C-alpha positions in Angstrom: 62.7 -20.7 -9.9 59.5 -22.4 -11.2 56.3 -20.5 -12.1 54.7 -22.1 -9.1 57.4 -20.8 -6.8 57.1 -17.3 -8.2 53.4 -17.4 -7.8 53.7 -18.5 -4.2 56.3 -15.7 -3.3 54.5 -12.9 -5.2 53.1 -10.1 -3.0 50.6 -7.4 -3.6 51.7 -3.9 -4.6 50.0 -0.9 -2.9 47.1 0.2 -5.1 45.6 3.4 -3.8 42.2 4.6 -5.0 42.3 8.2 -6.2 41.1 10.7 -3.6 41.0 13.7 -5.9 37.3 14.0 -6.1 36.8 13.7 -2.3 39.5 16.3 -1.7 37.9 18.6 -4.2 34.6 18.3 -2.3 36.3 19.0 1.0 38.2 21.9 -0.4 35.0 23.3 -1.8 33.8 23.6 1.7 37.1 24.9 2.9 37.2 21.8 5.0 34.9 23.4 7.6 31.3 22.2 7.9 28.3 23.6 9.7 24.9 22.0 10.1 22.1 21.3 7.6 18.9 22.9 8.9 15.7 23.8 7.1 17.3 23.0 3.7 20.3 25.3 4.2 23.8 25.2 5.6 24.1 26.9 8.9 27.5 27.9 10.1 27.4 29.5 13.5 30.0 32.3 13.6 31.6 31.3 16.9 30.9 27.6 16.7 33.3 25.2 18.5 34.8 22.9 15.8 35.8 19.2 16.0 38.6 17.7 13.8 37.6 14.7 11.7 40.7 12.5 11.3 41.7 9.9 8.7 42.5 6.9 10.9 44.8 5.4 8.4 47.2 8.4 8.6 46.1 10.7 11.4 45.7 13.6 9.0 42.9 16.1 9.7 40.4 15.8 6.8 38.0 18.5 7.9 36.4 20.3 10.9 32.8 19.9 11.9 30.7 22.2 14.0 29.6 21.2 17.5 25.8 21.4 17.7 24.5 23.4 20.7 21.0 23.6 22.1 20.3 26.5 19.7 21.1 24.4 16.6 19.2 21.4 17.8 16.2 23.5 18.6 16.3 25.2 15.2 16.6 21.7 13.5 13.6 20.3 15.4 11.5 23.4 14.7 12.3 23.1 11.0 11.4 19.4 11.1 8.2 20.1 13.0 7.2 22.9 10.5 7.8 20.5 7.5 6.2 17.4 9.0 2.5 18.1 8.4 2.9 18.8 4.7 5.4 15.9 4.3 2.9 13.5 5.9 0.2 14.7 3.5 2.4 14.1 0.5 1.2 11.0 -1.2 3.1 7.7 -0.8 3.7 7.7 -4.6 5.4 11.1 -4.4 7.5 10.2 -1.3 8.6 7.1 -3.2 9.8 9.3 -6.1 12.0 11.3 -3.7 13.4 8.1 -2.2 14.2 6.7 -5.6 15.9 10.0 -6.5 18.1 9.7 -3.4 19.0 6.2 -4.5 20.0 7.3 -8.0 22.0 10.2 -6.6 24.0 7.9 -4.2 24.7 5.7 -7.2 25.8 8.7 -9.2 28.1 9.8 -6.5 29.2 6.3 -5.4 32.9 6.8 -6.2 33.4 9.9 -4.1 31.2 8.6 -1.3 33.2 5.3 -1.2 36.5 7.2 -1.0 35.2 9.7 1.6 33.8 6.9 3.8 37.1 4.9 3.6 39.1 8.0 4.5 36.9 9.1 7.3 36.2 5.7 8.9 39.4 3.8 8.1 37.7 0.8 6.5 39.0 -0.6 3.2 37.9 1.0 0.0 36.9 -2.5 -1.2 34.3 -2.7 1.6 32.9 0.8 1.1 32.7 0.2 -2.7 31.2 -3.3 -2.6 29.1 -3.2 0.6 28.4 0.1 2.2 27.4 2.1 -0.9 25.3 -0.5 -2.7 23.5 -1.4 0.5 22.7 2.2 1.1 21.2 2.4 -2.4 19.2 -0.7 -1.8 17.6 0.6 1.4 16.4 3.8 -0.4 15.0 1.7 -3.3 13.4 -0.8 -1.0 11.7 1.8 1.2 10.5 3.6 -1.9 8.4 0.5 -2.4 7.0 0.7 1.1 6.1 4.4 0.5 4.4 3.4 -2.8 2.3 0.8 -0.9 1.8 2.5 2.4 -1.9 3.3 2.1 -2.7 -0.3 1.2 -0.2 -2.1 3.5 -0.6 0.1 6.6 -4.3 1.2 6.7 -5.3 3.1 9.7 -1.8 4.3 10.5 0.0 7.6 10.4 3.6 8.8 10.8 5.0 9.1 14.3 6.0 12.7 13.6 9.5 14.1 14.0 12.2 11.5 14.4 15.5 12.2 16.2 18.1 9.8 14.8 21.5 9.2 16.3 23.9 6.9 14.3 27.3 5.3 15.0 30.7 5.6 13.4 31.1 2.0 12.1 28.9 2.2 9.0 28.2 5.9 8.7 26.5 6.2 5.3 24.7 2.9 5.6 23.3 3.9 9.0 22.0 7.1 7.4 20.2 4.9 4.9 18.9 2.5 7.6 17.4 5.3 9.6 16.4 7.9 7.0 14.8 5.7 4.4 12.0 4.1 6.5 11.3 7.4 8.4 10.8 9.3 5.1 8.8 6.5 3.5 6.4 6.6 6.5 5.9 10.3 6.4 8.1 11.5 9.2 10.6 14.3 9.2 14.1 13.9 10.6 16.8 15.4 12.7 19.9 13.3 12.2 23.0 13.4 14.5 25.9 11.5 12.9 28.8 10.2 14.9 31.5 12.7 15.8 34.3 10.6 14.3 32.6 10.0 11.0 30.2 12.8 9.9 31.5 13.5 6.4 29.3 11.2 4.3 26.2 12.3 6.2 27.1 15.9 5.3 27.7 14.9 1.7 24.2 13.2 1.9 22.8 16.6 2.8 23.8 17.9 -0.6 22.0 14.9 -2.2 18.9 15.8 -0.3 19.1 19.3 -1.9 19.7 17.8 -5.3 16.8 15.4 -4.9 14.5 18.4 -4.3 13.2 17.3 -0.9 11.2 20.1 0.8 13.1 22.2 3.3 13.1 20.9 6.8 12.3 17.3 5.9 15.9 16.2 6.6 18.0 18.1 9.0 21.6 17.2 10.1 23.2 18.5 13.3 26.8 17.4 14.0 28.7 17.1 17.2 29.8 14.8 20.1 27.6 12.8 22.4 26.5 15.9 24.2 24.8 17.1 21.0 23.0 13.7 20.9 21.8 14.2 24.4 20.3 17.5 23.4 18.5 15.8 20.6 17.1 13.2 23.0 15.7 16.0 25.1 14.4 18.0 22.2 10.9 18.3 20.8 10.9 15.0 18.8 8.3 12.2 18.8 10.7 9.4 18.4 14.4 8.6 19.1 16.1 5.9 16.9 19.6 5.1 18.3 22.3 2.8 17.2 25.3 2.5 19.5 26.4 1.0 22.8 24.1 -0.6 25.3 25.3 1.7 28.0 24.3 4.8 26.1 21.0 3.1 25.0 20.1 2.6 28.7 20.9 6.3 29.4 18.6 7.3 26.5 15.8 5.1 27.7 16.0 6.5 31.2 16.1 10.0 29.9 12.9 9.8 27.9 11.1 7.6 30.5 7.6 9.0 30.9 7.7 11.4 28.0 5.7 9.2 25.6 8.5 9.4 22.9 8.7 6.3 20.7 12.0 4.5 20.9 14.1 2.1 18.7 17.4 0.9 20.1 19.9 -1.2 18.1 22.7 -1.8 20.6 25.7 -3.9 21.3 26.3 -7.6 20.9 28.6 -10.5 21.7 27.5 -12.8 18.9 28.2 -16.5 19.2 29.7 -18.3 16.2 28.8 -22.0 16.8 30.6 -24.8 14.9 29.6 -28.4 15.2 31.7 -31.4 14.4 29.8 -32.1 11.2 30.4 -28.6 9.8 32.3 -27.8 6.6 35.4 -26.5 8.4 36.9 -24.7 5.5 33.6 -22.8 4.9 33.3 -22.2 8.6 36.8 -20.7 8.8 36.1 -18.4 5.8 32.7 -17.4 7.4 34.4 -16.7 10.6 36.9 -14.4 8.9 34.0 -12.5 7.4 32.2 -12.4 10.8 34.9 -11.0 13.0 37.6 -9.3 10.8 35.2 -7.6 8.4 35.2 -3.9 9.1 38.1 -4.4 11.6 35.6 -6.2 13.9 33.9 -2.9 14.4 30.4 -4.3 14.0 27.7 -4.9 16.6 27.0 -8.3 15.1 30.6 -9.4 14.8 31.0 -13.2 15.5 33.3 -12.5 18.4 32.6 -15.6 20.4 33.7 -18.8 18.7 32.0 -21.9 20.2 33.5 -25.0 18.6 32.8 -28.6 19.4 35.7 -30.1 21.3 36.7 -32.9 18.8 37.4 -30.5 15.9 38.7 -27.5 17.8 42.3 -28.1 17.0 41.7 -28.5 13.3 39.4 -25.5 13.0 41.8 -23.2 14.9 44.7 -24.2 12.6 42.6 -23.1 9.7 41.6 -19.9 11.4 45.2 -19.0 12.3 46.3 -19.6 8.7 43.6 -17.2 7.5 44.5 -14.7 10.2 48.1 -14.8 9.2 47.2 -14.0 5.6 45.2 -10.9 6.4 46.6 -7.8 4.7 46.4 -4.7 6.8 46.9 -1.2 5.3 45.8 2.2 4.1 42.0 2.4 3.7 42.3 3.5 0.1 44.5 0.5 -0.8 42.4 -1.8 -2.9 44.5 -4.9 -2.0 44.0 -4.8 1.8 41.7 -7.0 3.9 41.6 -4.8 7.0 41.9 -1.1 7.5 42.5 1.1 10.5 40.6 1.3 13.8 38.4 4.4 13.7 40.1 6.5 16.4 42.9 6.3 19.0 40.3 6.3 21.7 38.8 3.0 20.3 42.2 1.5 19.8 43.1 2.2 23.4 39.9 0.6 24.5 40.7 -2.6 22.6 44.2 -2.8 24.1 42.8 -2.2 27.6 40.2 -4.9 27.3 42.7 -7.5 25.9 45.1 -6.6 28.7 42.4 -7.1 31.3 41.3 -10.4 29.7 44.9 -11.6 29.8 45.3 -10.7 33.4 42.3 -12.8 34.2 43.8 -15.9 32.6 43.2 -15.7 28.9 45.9 -16.6 26.4 46.3 -14.3 23.5 47.7 -15.0 20.0 48.3 -12.1 17.6 48.5 -12.9 13.9 51.9 -12.2 12.4 50.6 -9.4 10.2 52.6 -6.4 9.2 51.1 -3.1 10.4 51.7 0.2 8.7 54.2 2.5 10.5 51.6 5.3 10.9 47.9 5.2 11.6 45.6 3.5 14.0 45.9 -0.2 13.6 45.4 -3.4 15.6 46.5 -7.0 14.8 43.9 -9.7 14.3 43.8 -11.5 17.7 42.8 -15.0 18.9 41.9 -15.5 22.6 41.8 -19.0 24.2 41.5 -20.3 27.7 39.2 -17.4 28.7 36.6 -18.4 31.2 32.9 -17.6 30.6 33.2 -14.7 33.0 36.2 -13.2 31.3 35.6 -9.7 29.9 36.6 -10.9 26.5 33.8 -13.5 26.6 31.2 -11.2 28.1 31.7 -7.7 26.7 31.8 -6.2 23.3 35.4 -5.4 22.3 34.4 -3.8 18.9 37.7 -4.7 17.3 39.4 -7.7 15.5 39.5 -9.9 18.6 38.1 -13.4 18.6 37.5 -15.4 21.8 37.2 -19.2 21.8 35.4 -21.7 23.9 34.8 -25.4 23.3 31.7 -27.5 24.0 30.8 -31.2 24.0 27.1 -31.4 23.4 24.4 -29.4 21.6 22.8 -28.5 24.9 26.0 -27.1 26.2 26.5 -25.1 23.0 23.1 -23.4 23.4 23.7 -22.7 27.1 27.1 -21.1 26.3 25.7 -19.1 23.4 22.8 -17.8 25.6 25.1 -17.0 28.5 25.2 -13.3 27.6 23.3 -10.2 28.4 23.2 -9.5 24.7 21.1 -11.0 21.9 21.8 -9.4 18.6 23.0 -12.1 16.2 24.4 -15.6 15.9 25.8 -18.1 13.4 25.3 -21.9 13.4 27.5 -24.2 11.4 26.3 -27.8 10.8 25.6 -30.0 7.8 22.7 -31.5 9.7 19.9 -29.1 8.9 17.6 -30.4 11.7 20.3 -29.7 14.2 21.1 -26.3 12.8 17.4 -25.2 12.9 16.8 -26.6 16.3 19.8 -24.6 17.7 18.7 -21.5 15.7 15.3 -21.6 17.3 16.8 -22.0 20.8 19.2 -19.0 20.6 18.3 -15.7 22.1 19.2 -13.5 19.1 17.3 -11.3 16.7 19.2 -12.7 13.7 20.6 -16.2 13.2 22.6 -17.2 10.1 22.9 -20.9 9.3 26.1 -21.9 7.6 26.8 -18.2 6.9 27.5 -14.9 8.6 26.7 -11.2 8.3 23.8 -11.6 5.8 21.7 -8.5 5.5 19.0 -7.2 3.2 16.7 -4.2 3.3 13.7 -6.6 3.1 14.7 -8.4 6.3 14.3 -6.7 9.7 17.4 -6.5 11.9 17.5 -5.9 15.6 18.2 -7.4 19.0 16.8 -9.1 22.0 17.8 -8.7 25.7 20.3 -5.8 26.1 21.0 -5.6 22.4 17.9 -3.4 22.2 14.4 -3.5 20.7 12.7 -2.6 17.5 13.7 -3.7 14.0 15.3 -1.9 11.1 14.5 -3.0 7.6 11.5 -4.8 6.1 8.0 -4.5 7.3 9.0 -4.6 10.9 11.2 -1.6 10.3 8.4 0.4 8.8 6.1 -0.2 11.8 8.6 1.5 14.0 7.9 4.8 12.3 4.1 4.5 12.2 1.4 4.7 14.9 -2.3 3.6 14.7 -4.6 6.6 14.2 -7.0 5.2 16.8 -4.3 5.3 19.4 -3.6 8.9 18.8 -7.2 9.7 19.5 -7.2 8.2 23.0 -7.6 10.7 25.8 -4.6 11.4 28.0 -4.8 10.5 31.7 -3.0 12.3 34.5 0.2 10.8 35.6 0.1 8.9 38.9 2.7 9.4 41.6 5.0 6.5 42.2 3.4 4.3 44.9 5.3 3.0 47.8 5.4 -0.7 48.8 4.3 -3.7 46.8 4.5 -7.4 47.6 8.2 -8.0 46.8 8.3 -11.5 48.2 5.2 -12.5 46.3 6.5 -10.9 43.1 9.8 -12.8 43.4 8.0 -16.1 44.0 5.6 -15.5 41.1 8.4 -14.5 38.7 10.5 -17.6 39.6 7.5 -19.9 39.1 6.7 -18.2 35.7 10.3 -18.5 34.6 10.3 -22.2 35.5 7.1 -22.9 33.5 7.7 -20.7 30.5 9.9 -23.0 28.4 7.5 -25.9 28.6 4.5 -23.7 27.7 6.3 -22.1 24.7 7.3 -25.4 23.1 3.7 -26.7 23.2 2.1 -26.8 19.8 0.4 -23.5 19.1 -2.8 -25.3 18.4 -2.6 -27.0 21.8 -2.2 -23.6 23.5 -5.3 -22.5 21.5 -7.3 -25.5 22.7 -6.4 -24.7 26.4 -7.6 -21.1 25.9 -10.8 -22.3 24.3 -11.5 -24.4 27.3 -11.0 -21.4 29.6 -13.4 -19.4 27.4 -16.0 -22.2 27.8 -15.4 -22.2 31.6 -16.0 -18.4 31.7 -19.0 -18.8 29.5 -20.5 -21.4 32.0 -19.8 -19.0 34.9 -21.0 -15.9 33.1 -23.8 -15.1 35.5 -21.5 -15.5 38.5 -18.9 -13.1 37.1 -21.7 -10.6 36.1 -23.0 -10.5 39.7 -19.5 -9.8 41.0 -19.1 -6.9 38.6 -22.4 -5.6 39.7 -21.3 -5.8 43.3 -18.2 -3.8 42.3 -20.5 -1.0 41.0 -21.2 -1.8 37.4 -24.8 -1.7 36.0 -26.3 -5.1 35.3 -26.3 -4.4 31.5 -22.7 -3.2 31.6 -21.6 -6.2 33.7 -23.2 -8.7 31.3 -21.6 -6.9 28.3 -18.2 -7.0 29.9 -18.4 -10.7 30.6 -19.6 -11.4 27.0 -16.7 -9.3 25.7 -14.2 -11.2 27.9 -15.4 -14.5 26.5 -15.0 -13.3 23.0 -11.5 -12.1 23.7 -10.5 -15.5 25.0 -11.9 -17.2 21.9 -10.0 -14.6 19.8 -6.7 -15.3 21.5 -7.3 -19.1 21.2 -8.0 -18.7 17.5 -4.8 -16.6 17.0 -2.5 -19.0 18.8 -1.9 -21.0 15.7 -2.7 -18.3 13.1 -0.3 -15.5 14.1 2.3 -16.7 11.5 5.7 -15.5 10.7 6.7 -14.7 7.1 9.2 -15.8 4.5 11.2 -12.8 3.2 12.2 -12.3 -0.5 15.8 -11.7 0.3 18.5 -12.2 -2.5 19.5 -15.6 -1.3 19.7 -19.1 -2.7 17.8 -20.3 0.3 15.3 -18.8 2.7 15.2 -16.0 5.2 12.2 -16.3 7.5 10.8 -14.4 10.4 9.6 -16.2 13.5 7.4 -14.5 16.2 8.8 -15.6 19.5 7.5 -15.0 23.0 9.4 -12.7 25.3 9.4 -15.2 28.1 8.1 -13.9 31.5 5.6 -11.1 30.9 4.4 -9.0 33.8 0.9 -7.5 33.6 -0.4 -4.8 35.9 -4.1 -4.2 35.2 -5.9 -0.9 35.1 -8.4 0.1 37.8 -11.3 -0.1 35.3 -12.3 -3.0 33.0 -12.0 -5.4 36.0 -12.6 -8.5 33.9 -11.9 -7.5 30.3 -8.5 -6.2 31.0 -6.9 -9.1 32.8 -8.6 -11.7 30.6 -7.7 -10.0 27.3 -4.1 -9.3 28.2 -3.4 -12.7 29.8 -5.1 -14.7 27.0 -3.0 -13.0 24.3 0.2 -13.3 26.3 -0.4 -17.0 26.7 -1.4 -17.5 23.1 2.0 -16.1 22.1 3.8 -18.6 24.4 4.7 -16.3 27.3 4.4 -17.1 31.0 2.5 -14.4 33.0 2.8 -12.7 36.3 -0.6 -11.1 36.6 -1.5 -8.2 39.0 -5.3 -7.8 38.6 -7.7 -5.6 40.6 -8.6 -6.9 44.1 -12.2 -7.7 43.2 -11.5 -10.6 40.9 -8.0 -11.6 41.9 -9.2 -15.0 43.3 -11.3 -15.6 40.3 -8.3 -15.0 38.0 -6.3 -17.6 39.9 -9.1 -20.1 39.5 -9.8 -19.3 35.8 -6.1 -19.7 34.8 -5.3 -22.5 37.2 -2.8 -25.1 35.9 -1.3 -22.6 33.4 1.9 -20.5 33.6 -0.1 -17.7 35.1 0.9 -16.5 38.6 -1.5 -14.1 40.2 -0.2 -11.5 42.7 -2.6 -9.5 44.8 -2.1 -6.0 46.1 -1.7 -2.6 44.6 -1.1 -3.0 40.8 0.7 0.3 40.6 3.2 -0.6 43.3 3.7 -4.2 42.0 4.2 -2.9 38.5 7.3 -1.0 39.6 8.6 -4.2 41.2 8.1 -6.0 38.0 9.8 -3.3 36.1 12.9 -3.7 38.3 13.0 -7.5 38.3 15.9 -8.9 36.3 14.0 -12.1 35.4 11.0 -10.3 33.9 11.4 -10.0 30.1 8.5 -7.6 29.3 6.0 -5.5 31.1 2.5 -4.4 30.2 1.4 -1.8 32.8 -1.8 0.2 33.1 -1.2 1.4 36.6 1.3 3.5 38.4 4.1 5.9 37.4 5.1 5.5 33.8 8.4 7.4 34.1 9.5 5.3 37.1 8.6 2.0 35.5 10.3 2.8 32.1 13.4 4.0 33.8 13.6 0.8 36.0 13.0 -1.4 32.9 16.1 0.1 31.3 18.3 -1.9 33.7 17.9 -5.1 31.7 16.2 -3.5 28.6 12.9 -5.3 29.2 10.2 -4.3 26.7 7.4 -2.2 28.1 3.9 -1.2 27.1 3.1 1.7 29.4 -0.6 2.0 28.9 -1.5 4.0 32.1 -1.3 7.4 30.4 -4.1 6.7 27.9 -7.8 6.0 28.4 -8.0 2.7 26.6 -11.4 1.7 25.3 -11.3 -2.0 26.4 -14.6 -2.7 24.6 -13.0 -1.8 21.3 -10.7 -4.6 20.3 -8.9 -2.9 17.5 -6.1 -1.8 19.8 -6.5 -4.1 22.8 -7.1 -7.5 21.1 -6.3 -9.6 18.1 -3.2 -9.2 16.0 -2.2 -5.8 17.5 -1.9 -7.4 20.9 -0.1 -10.5 19.6 2.5 -8.2 18.0 3.0 -6.6 21.4 3.4 -10.1 23.0 6.2 -11.2 20.7 9.6 -10.2 19.2 10.8 -11.2 15.7 13.7 -13.5 15.1 15.0 -13.7 11.5 16.7 -16.9 10.5 18.7 -17.2 7.2 19.2 -20.6 5.7 21.1 -21.0 2.4 20.4 -24.3 0.6 23.2 -24.5 -2.0 23.4 -24.2 -5.7 23.1 -27.7 -7.2 19.6 -27.5 -8.7 
């Protein structure tokens, strides 16, 4: 036999990483864990305990306590008691604490990597090379934001106490994603890790002690989903949740009307688009990373392969060859590519969804991989001939299952990619950069990777659109999620209104349909052109200033106040016009031979329900900034100037609906084609609960007495940020220079 033949027939030997240090730590706690509250371990005497299994073998690694209302209340009280002093701690000192946590994670990297692999089932190679280093980076990066917070975020203060609920797919990394920005901004925390994978979060609690953080700044309560529900209801100022869309909707409905801040990073069904000019070998490798990394248990897994028809056969041959070569085995084996599914419950869900997809006509090919005799494993799977409505094309499997569709044209590719309720991430593969960027801009996704997949960095925000959630984690955008303008905190509270009955449903439907039809054309206009249109409207209002002032006088305003309101409305129009081509995105300094840039994109159709006061300033200010950002508007102004608003914005994607703003606001909140809602009238709880159905973004302003004459909160950049969502596009450019 030749050397070549021997090399081709050689196989890997099992090479298990030592678990001695992890076992010693578990044994040191007698493999029974309580909660971490107020800087101390709390072990209720009669606590219900949950087993934490190793998915690779089924062995019980430890038992964790089930948090009850008593423990959640104690944790939130500890966080509340610590928050004031933590917020007063200088950014420089908070940065030192964050750097200390980063160094401690580095110091304990070996045992953390083993513990994570054992508890989650993912390969030790991934925990060592991805999860732990990325966790370190997030603490280091956000230490920098803490250092700069006074200069970079003037006029802002911490939200307060943050309740954080994290998933089981990246346990320690999700701790870093949530905890680091919250601490940097001056918030205190109550963290609820996933019931399947709590061990590295509990190890992190010991690092919090070692770093010397004040008692109560970080609190950790373990337990199942019921414990998370208790945290959602508890005395916290913000909920940050990563998990399924279904649970995200429940959380949003549960906190509707409470005024709690909310960040949701939810499910996805990410398209992986390959054009006929792509590097097919690179695309096949990228696809393997996109879907079989972490056993496919990733919200941004490239689980929908959209491939141009002419190259589909060649690409699938390459994909099958890579699938067949995947090594599956024990999570501590340094030679495996894929580990175990996190829990039998998840494994059964994968099997059930694949069976349902097959029943509905899909063809399934399982890679000829050898599975271990024991443990919780699933074979890498390729699904073809599934229609667009098939469950395997529409819903998140959260496993190593890839579904394939072909397309003929670029337009069809974009339509198929956007044919989803989700909008978390996407990959575009093409050697024609103009095509790749045009497609990237057209996709409804919070992150788009060009000729790559699964690129992340602490400096680049990550989060979804549509039913993949809202808010961003990482970078500047992630920091703003844990801060609030001081001026907003000083606004007086208004009494909640009862939910009104009625509304003009037919008029709302017609207005929304018209807005949806006009939005795309308005959004693609050059920003400068949108600014020019708004300047002309400002000039029109200026020419009719006396007429509008008289109408405001007739509505009860003094002559002086009426003239001042008209003058302010004119200035707001000019401000929005100026911002149209000056509200720029940013280029991130990610570790990439290429560029990662953030684009500010309009929501689409934005509903606006105006307040009973500020009859001219409010509709003009809100509509002007929404238009400047590229949105189409359904406007519900006060009755006094409804006709004038129609005339003022005639010819633009602004559809004015008359009637009770409070009642019509609820109709807008319920409407599936409305992408965002700014409401200053009606029942906040009812509107926010209704908006959860399609996860539309809401600004519920009716509970505060907004000072419409002061533009710091209701005009300018602050309002443009409310009118847009951020898409981050990653574009590598090679290594030849």
